ROSE-4610 file (N, C-alpha, C; in Angstrom, 1 decimal, always signed):
// ROSE-4610
residu = [M/M/M/G/G/G/K/K/K/V/V/V/Y/Y/Y/N/N/N/M/M/M/V/V/V/L/L/L/N/N/N/F/F/F/K/K/K/K/K/K/K/K/K/Y/Y/Y/P/P/P/A/A/A/G/G/G/V/V/V/V/V/V/W/W/W/R/R/R/I/I/I/K/K/K/S/S/S/H/H/H/A/A/A/K/K/K/V/V/V/V/V/V/E/E/E/S/S/S/Y/Y/Y/L/L/L/N/N/N/P/P/P/D/D/D/E/E/E/E/E/E/V/V/V/K/K/K/Y/Y/Y/A/A/A/F/F/F/C/C/C/A/A/A/Q/Q/Q/K/K/K/N/N/N/E/E/E/K/K/K/S/S/S/T/T/T/E/E/E/I/I/I/F/F/F/N/N/N/T/T/T/Y/Y/Y/V/V/V/I/I/I/V/V/V/L/L/L/T/T/T/N/N/N/K/K/K/R/R/R/I/I/I/L/L/L/L/L/L/G/G/G/H/H/H/K/K/K/R/R/R/L/L/L/L/L/L/W/W/W/G/G/G/S/S/S/F/F/F/L/L/L/S/S/S/S/S/S/I/I/I/T/T/T/P/P/P/D/D/D/L/L/L/Y/Y/Y/N/N/N/D/D/D/M/M/M/Q/Q/Q/I/I/I/Y/Y/Y/K/K/K/G/G/G/L/L/L/A/A/A/W/W/W/G/G/G/K/K/K/I/I/I/T/T/T/I/I/I/D/D/D/T/T/T/I/I/I/K/K/K/E/E/E/T/T/T/V/V/V/V/V/V/L/L/L/T/T/T/N/N/N/I/I/I/D/D/D/N/N/N/D/D/D/S/S/S/L/L/L/D/D/D/E/E/E/I/I/I/E/E/E/T/T/T/V/V/V/I/I/I/S/S/S/E/E/E/F/F/F/M/M/M/M/M/M/D/D/D/A/A/A/K/K/K/K/K/K/K/K/K/Y/Y/Y/Q/Q/Q/N/N/N/G/G/G/K/K/K/K/K/K/K/K/K/K/K/K]
num = [1/1/1/2/2/2/3/3/3/4/4/4/5/5/5/6/6/6/7/7/7/8/8/8/9/9/9/10/10/10/11/11/11/12/12/12/13/13/13/14/14/14/15/15/15/16/16/16/17/17/17/18/18/18/19/19/19/20/20/20/21/21/21/22/22/22/23/23/23/24/24/24/25/25/25/26/26/26/27/27/27/28/28/28/29/29/29/30/30/30/31/31/31/32/32/32/33/33/33/34/34/34/35/35/35/36/36/36/37/37/37/38/38/38/39/39/39/40/40/40/41/41/41/42/42/42/43/43/43/44/44/44/45/45/45/46/46/46/47/47/47/48/48/48/49/49/49/50/50/50/51/51/51/52/52/52/53/53/53/54/54/54/55/55/55/56/56/56/57/57/57/58/58/58/59/59/59/60/60/60/61/61/61/62/62/62/63/63/63/64/64/64/65/65/65/66/66/66/67/67/67/68/68/68/69/69/69/70/70/70/71/71/71/72/72/72/73/73/73/74/74/74/75/75/75/76/76/76/77/77/77/78/78/78/79/79/79/80/80/80/81/81/81/82/82/82/83/83/83/84/84/84/85/85/85/86/86/86/87/87/87/88/88/88/89/89/89/90/90/90/91/91/91/92/92/92/93/93/93/94/94/94/95/95/95/96/96/96/97/97/97/98/98/98/99/99/99/100/100/100/101/101/101/102/102/102/103/103/103/104/104/104/105/105/105/106/106/106/107/107/107/108/108/108/109/109/109/110/110/110/111/111/111/112/112/112/113/113/113/114/114/114/115/115/115/116/116/116/117/117/117/118/118/118/119/119/119/120/120/120/121/121/121/122/122/122/123/123/123/124/124/124/125/125/125/126/126/126/127/127/127/128/128/128/129/129/129/130/130/130/131/131/131/132/132/132/133/133/133/134/134/134/135/135/135/136/136/136/137/137/137/138/138/138/139/139/139/140/140/140/141/141/141/142/142/142/143/143/143/144/144/144/145/145/145/146/146/146/147/147/147]
x = [+77.2/+77.4/+78.9/+79.1/+80.4/+81.4/+82.6/+83.7/+83.5/+83.1/+82.9/+81.8/+80.6/+79.5/+80.0/+80.7/+81.1/+82.1/+82.9/+83.8/+83.1/+82.1/+81.3/+80.4/+79.9/+79.1/+79.9/+81.2/+82.1/+82.4/+82.6/+82.8/+81.6/+80.4/+79.2/+79.0/+79.4/+79.3/+80.3/+81.5/+82.5/+82.2/+81.6/+81.3/+79.8/+78.9/+77.5/+76.8/+77.5/+76.8/+76.7/+77.3/+77.1/+75.7/+75.3/+73.9/+74.0/+73.7/+73.7/+72.5/+72.2/+71.1/+71.5/+70.8/+70.9/+72.4/+73.2/+74.6/+74.8/+74.0/+74.1/+74.0/+73.0/+72.8/+73.9/+74.4/+75.5/+76.8/+77.0/+78.2/+78.2/+77.1/+77.0/+77.4/+77.1/+77.5/+79.0/+79.7/+81.2/+81.7/+81.2/+81.7/+81.6/+80.6/+80.4/+81.5/+82.1/+83.1/+84.5/+84.7/+86.1/+86.8/+88.0/+88.7/+89.3/+89.6/+90.1/+91.4/+92.2/+93.5/+93.4/+92.2/+92.1/+91.8/+92.5/+92.3/+91.7/+90.6/+89.9/+90.7/+91.1/+91.9/+91.1/+90.1/+89.4/+88.0/+87.0/+85.7/+84.9/+84.2/+83.4/+82.2/+81.3/+80.1/+79.9/+79.2/+79.0/+78.0/+77.5/+76.7/+77.6/+77.3/+78.1/+77.2/+77.5/+76.8/+77.5/+77.1/+77.7/+77.2/+76.0/+75.4/+75.0/+75.3/+75.0/+73.5/+72.6/+71.2/+70.6/+71.4/+70.9/+71.3/+70.4/+70.7/+70.3/+70.0/+69.6/+70.5/+71.8/+72.8/+73.9/+73.5/+74.5/+75.4/+76.6/+77.6/+78.5/+78.9/+79.9/+81.2/+82.2/+83.5/+84.5/+85.2/+86.2/+87.5/+88.5/+89.9/+90.5/+90.9/+91.6/+93.1/+93.8/+95.2/+95.6/+94.5/+94.8/+94.0/+92.9/+92.1/+91.1/+90.3/+89.2/+87.9/+87.0/+85.7/+84.6/+83.7/+82.5/+81.2/+80.4/+79.3/+78.0/+76.9/+75.6/+74.6/+73.6/+72.5/+71.3/+70.7/+69.5/+68.4/+67.3/+66.2/+65.5/+65.1/+64.3/+65.2/+66.0/+66.8/+68.1/+69.1/+70.4/+71.3/+72.5/+73.5/+74.5/+75.4/+76.5/+77.8/+78.8/+80.2/+81.2/+82.0/+83.1/+84.4/+85.4/+86.7/+87.8/+88.6/+89.6/+91.0/+91.8/+93.1/+94.1/+95.2/+96.3/+96.8/+96.8/+97.4/+96.4/+95.2/+94.2/+94.0/+94.5/+94.3/+95.2/+94.6/+95.4/+95.6/+94.5/+94.6/+93.2/+93.2/+92.1/+92.0/+90.7/+90.5/+89.5/+89.7/+88.8/+88.2/+86.9/+86.2/+85.4/+85.6/+84.9/+83.9/+82.6/+81.5/+81.1/+80.0/+79.4/+78.9/+78.2/+77.6/+78.3/+78.6/+79.2/+80.4/+81.2/+82.3/+82.1/+83.1/+83.0/+84.5/+84.6/+85.8/+85.7/+86.6/+86.6/+87.9/+87.6/+88.7/+88.8/+89.9/+90.1/+90.9/+90.3/+91.0/+91.2/+91.9/+92.1/+90.8/+89.9/+88.7/+87.5/+87.4/+86.3/+86.7/+85.7/+85.9/+84.8/+85.1/+84.2/+84.0/+82.8/+82.4/+81.6/+82.2/+81.5/+81.1/+79.9/+79.3/+78.7/+78.3/+77.5/+78.3/+79.6/+80.5/+80.7/+80.7/+80.9/+82.3/+82.3/+83.5/+84.7/+84.3/+85.4/+86.1/+85.5/+86.1/+87.0/+87.0/+87.7/+89.2/+89.8/+91.2/+91.6/+90.8/+91.1/+91.0/+90.0/+89.8/+90.9/+91.2/+92.3/+93.6/+93.9/+95.2/+95.3/+94.2/+94.2/+94.3/+93.5/+93.6/+94.9/+95.4/+96.6/+97.8/+97.9/+99.0/+98.9/+97.7/+97.6/+98.0/+97.6/+97.9/+99.4/+100.0/+101.4/+102.2/+101.9/+102.6/+102.3/+101.1/+100.8/+101.4/+101.4/+102.0/+103.5/+104.2/+105.6/+105.8/+104.8/+104.9/+104.7/+104.2/+104.0/+105.0/+105.6/+106.5/+106.2/+105.8/+105.5/+104.3/+103.3/+102.2/+102.3/+103.5/+103.8/+104.1/+103.5/+103.7/+105.0/+105.7/+107.0/+106.8/+107.7/+107.6/+108.5]
y = [+251.0/+252.3/+252.7/+254.0/+254.5/+254.6/+254.8/+254.9/+256.1/+257.3/+258.5/+258.3/+257.7/+257.5/+256.6/+255.5/+254.6/+255.3/+256.2/+256.9/+257.9/+258.6/+259.5/+258.8/+257.6/+256.8/+256.3/+255.9/+255.5/+256.7/+257.9/+259.1/+259.4/+259.3/+259.5/+258.5/+257.3/+256.3/+256.5/+257.0/+257.3/+258.5/+259.5/+260.8/+261.1/+260.5/+260.6/+262.0/+262.8/+264.0/+265.2/+265.0/+266.1/+266.1/+267.3/+267.5/+267.4/+266.3/+266.2/+265.3/+265.6/+264.9/+264.5/+263.4/+263.0/+262.9/+262.2/+262.2/+261.3/+260.4/+259.5/+260.4/+261.3/+262.1/+263.1/+263.7/+264.6/+263.9/+262.7/+261.9/+261.6/+261.4/+261.1/+262.3/+263.5/+264.7/+264.8/+264.6/+264.6/+263.5/+262.3/+261.2/+261.5/+262.2/+262.4/+263.4/+264.2/+265.2/+264.8/+263.6/+263.1/+262.8/+263.3/+263.0/+261.6/+261.0/+259.6/+259.4/+260.5/+260.3/+260.8/+261.1/+261.5/+260.3/+260.4/+259.3/+259.9/+259.4/+259.9/+259.5/+260.5/+260.3/+260.3/+261.2/+261.4/+262.1/+261.7/+262.3/+262.5/+263.6/+263.9/+264.7/+265.0/+265.8/+266.9/+267.9/+269.1/+270.0/+271.0/+272.1/+273.2/+273.7/+274.8/+276.1/+276.8/+278.1/+278.8/+280.0/+280.9/+280.6/+280.2/+280.0/+278.5/+278.1/+276.7/+276.4/+277.5/+277.3/+277.0/+277.2/+276.9/+275.4/+274.5/+273.1/+272.4/+273.2/+272.5/+272.6/+272.9/+273.0/+272.0/+270.7/+269.6/+269.5/+269.4/+269.1/+267.9/+267.2/+266.2/+266.8/+266.7/+267.3/+266.2/+266.2/+265.1/+265.7/+265.1/+265.4/+264.4/+264.8/+263.9/+264.2/+263.5/+263.7/+265.0/+265.7/+267.0/+268.2/+268.0/+269.1/+268.7/+269.7/+269.5/+269.8/+268.9/+269.0/+269.1/+270.0/+270.2/+270.0/+269.0/+268.7/+268.8/+269.3/+269.4/+269.1/+268.2/+267.9/+268.6/+269.5/+270.2/+269.2/+269.6/+268.7/+268.3/+269.2/+268.9/+268.7/+269.7/+269.5/+270.4/+270.0/+270.7/+270.3/+270.8/+270.5/+271.6/+271.6/+272.6/+271.8/+272.3/+271.7/+272.8/+272.8/+273.8/+273.0/+273.6/+272.9/+273.9/+273.4/+274.2/+273.5/+274.2/+273.6/+274.2/+273.5/+274.0/+275.4/+275.8/+277.1/+278.2/+277.9/+278.9/+278.9/+277.9/+277.8/+278.7/+279.4/+280.3/+279.7/+279.6/+279.0/+278.4/+277.9/+277.2/+277.6/+277.8/+278.0/+277.0/+276.6/+275.6/+276.2/+276.0/+276.5/+275.3/+275.1/+274.1/+274.8/+274.5/+275.0/+274.1/+274.4/+273.6/+272.3/+272.3/+271.1/+270.7/+271.6/+271.3/+272.3/+271.9/+272.7/+273.3/+274.2/+274.9/+275.0/+274.8/+274.9/+276.0/+277.0/+278.0/+277.8/+277.6/+277.5/+278.8/+279.5/+280.7/+280.4/+280.9/+280.8/+282.2/+282.2/+283.5/+284.1/+283.3/+283.8/+283.8/+283.0/+282.9/+282.4/+282.5/+281.8/+280.8/+279.5/+278.4/+278.1/+278.2/+277.9/+276.7/+275.7/+274.4/+274.3/+274.1/+274.1/+272.8/+272.7/+271.6/+270.3/+270.3/+269.2/+268.7/+267.3/+266.7/+267.2/+267.7/+268.3/+267.3/+266.0/+265.0/+264.8/+265.1/+264.9/+266.1/+267.2/+268.4/+268.2/+267.5/+267.2/+266.4/+265.4/+264.5/+265.3/+266.0/+266.8/+267.8/+268.5/+269.5/+268.9/+267.8/+267.1/+266.7/+266.1/+265.6/+266.7/+267.8/+268.9/+269.6/+269.9/+270.6/+269.9/+268.6/+267.8/+267.7/+267.6/+267.6/+269.0/+270.0/+271.4/+271.7/+271.3/+271.6/+270.8/+269.6/+268.8/+269.3/+269.7/+270.2/+271.5/+272.4/+273.7/+273.7/+272.6/+272.5/+272.4/+271.9/+271.7/+273.0/+274.1/+275.4/+276.4/+277.1/+278.2/+279.4/+280.5/+281.7/+281.5/+280.7/+280.5/+279.5/+279.0/+278.1/+276.7/+275.7/+274.3/+273.8/+273.2/+272.6/+271.2/+270.7/+269.4/+268.4]
z = [+136.8/+137.4/+137.1/+137.0/+136.6/+137.8/+137.5/+138.5/+139.3/+138.7/+139.5/+140.5/+140.1/+141.0/+142.2/+141.9/+142.9/+143.9/+143.4/+144.3/+145.2/+144.6/+145.4/+146.4/+146.0/+147.0/+148.1/+147.9/+148.9/+149.9/+149.3/+150.1/+151.0/+150.4/+151.2/+152.3/+152.1/+153.1/+154.2/+153.8/+154.8/+155.6/+155.0/+155.6/+155.4/+156.1/+155.9/+156.3/+157.0/+157.5/+156.5/+155.3/+154.3/+153.7/+153.3/+152.7/+151.2/+150.6/+149.1/+148.6/+147.4/+146.7/+145.3/+144.8/+143.4/+142.9/+143.7/+143.3/+142.0/+141.8/+140.6/+139.3/+139.3/+138.1/+137.9/+139.0/+139.0/+138.5/+139.0/+138.6/+137.1/+136.5/+135.1/+134.3/+134.8/+134.1/+134.0/+135.1/+135.1/+134.2/+134.3/+133.6/+132.1/+131.6/+130.2/+129.7/+130.6/+130.1/+130.4/+130.9/+131.1/+129.8/+129.6/+128.4/+128.5/+127.3/+127.3/+128.1/+128.1/+128.8/+130.3/+130.8/+132.2/+133.1/+134.3/+135.3/+136.5/+137.0/+138.2/+139.4/+140.2/+141.4/+142.7/+142.7/+143.9/+143.6/+144.3/+144.1/+145.4/+145.5/+146.6/+146.2/+147.1/+146.8/+147.8/+147.4/+148.3/+147.6/+148.3/+147.8/+147.2/+146.0/+145.5/+145.6/+146.7/+146.9/+148.0/+148.2/+149.3/+150.7/+150.8/+152.2/+152.4/+153.6/+153.9/+154.0/+154.1/+154.1/+152.7/+151.7/+150.3/+150.1/+150.0/+150.0/+148.7/+147.6/+146.4/+145.2/+145.5/+144.4/+144.6/+144.7/+144.9/+143.7/+143.9/+142.8/+143.2/+142.2/+142.3/+141.9/+142.7/+142.5/+142.3/+141.1/+140.8/+140.5/+141.1/+140.9/+139.9/+138.8/+137.8/+137.8/+137.0/+136.9/+136.2/+135.7/+134.9/+135.5/+136.1/+136.5/+137.6/+138.1/+139.0/+138.2/+138.2/+137.5/+138.5/+138.3/+139.1/+138.3/+138.6/+137.7/+138.5/+137.8/+138.4/+137.3/+137.6/+136.6/+137.1/+136.3/+136.7/+136.8/+137.6/+137.8/+136.6/+135.7/+134.6/+133.3/+132.9/+131.8/+131.9/+131.3/+131.3/+132.4/+132.3/+133.4/+133.4/+134.4/+134.5/+134.7/+134.1/+134.4/+134.5/+135.5/+135.7/+135.7/+135.2/+135.2/+135.8/+136.7/+137.3/+136.9/+136.1/+135.8/+136.7/+136.9/+137.8/+137.5/+136.3/+136.0/+136.4/+136.7/+137.1/+138.6/+139.3/+140.7/+141.5/+142.5/+143.4/+144.7/+145.5/+146.8/+147.3/+148.5/+149.0/+150.5/+151.0/+152.4/+152.9/+154.1/+154.8/+156.0/+156.2/+157.3/+158.0/+159.2/+160.0/+160.8/+160.6/+161.4/+162.5/+163.1/+164.1/+163.5/+162.4/+161.8/+160.6/+159.7/+158.4/+158.1/+157.1/+156.8/+155.4/+155.0/+153.8/+153.2/+151.9/+151.2/+150.2/+150.1/+149.1/+148.3/+147.0/+146.0/+145.2/+145.4/+144.6/+143.4/+142.3/+141.0/+140.4/+139.3/+138.7/+138.2/+137.7/+137.1/+138.1/+139.1/+140.0/+141.3/+142.2/+143.5/+143.6/+143.9/+144.0/+145.5/+146.0/+147.4/+147.5/+148.2/+148.4/+149.9/+150.1/+151.5/+151.9/+153.2/+153.7/+153.6/+153.8/+153.8/+155.2/+155.3/+156.6/+157.2/+158.4/+159.0/+159.0/+159.2/+159.3/+158.0/+156.9/+155.5/+155.1/+155.8/+155.3/+155.2/+156.2/+156.2/+155.0/+154.7/+153.6/+152.2/+152.1/+150.8/+150.7/+151.7/+151.6/+151.3/+151.8/+151.5/+150.1/+149.6/+148.2/+147.2/+147.4/+146.5/+146.5/+147.8/+147.9/+147.3/+147.5/+147.0/+145.5/+144.9/+143.4/+142.9/+143.5/+142.9/+143.1/+144.2/+144.4/+143.3/+143.1/+142.1/+140.7/+140.4/+139.1/+138.8/+139.8/+139.6/+139.3/+139.7/+139.4/+137.9/+137.2/+135.7/+135.0/+135.7/+135.1/+135.6/+134.7/+135.1/+134.2/+134.8/+134.1/+133.2/+133.6/+132.8/+131.6/+131.4/+130.3/+130.9/+130.2/+130.7/+130.4/+131.4/+131.1/+130.6/+129.8/+129.3/+130.0]
C-alpha cells in the first residue's frame, strides 16, 4: 500500500466521524500524479461538494511540498484530479457544524468546498494548510517565483 493511503488511513482512524468511502482507490489516483520531486506532507479525506447531504463524492486531499492535490476515482471508470498551487491560493474558511465541518478553499480560478469532515480534525487541517500556504506564498512576489 502506498504512502498516501497509509496517511489517509491514519487520519481516518484518528478522526473517524467523517463520511468517506473507497479511500484506497482515491489515494491511488493521487499517488499516480505525484511528481518525482514531490514529498507528501499531509493527507486527509472529505466529500467535495456544496452540501453535506451529498455523500458520494469522496476525495483524498494531499498536501505536498509544492501543491495541494485532490483525487477521486469514479466507480466504474475514470478519475478526477485537481491541483492547487500556492500562486493560485487566496484564502480558506472553516465551518464547524453540529455533526460535521466544512472547509472552503478559495483560489483564483475556483472555490473548492470540502464537507462532511470530522469537527475535531478541522483545527489540524487548517493549521497544516495555512502554514504551508504562508510559507509558500513568501516564495512568490507579484506572481513570479523567487529563487
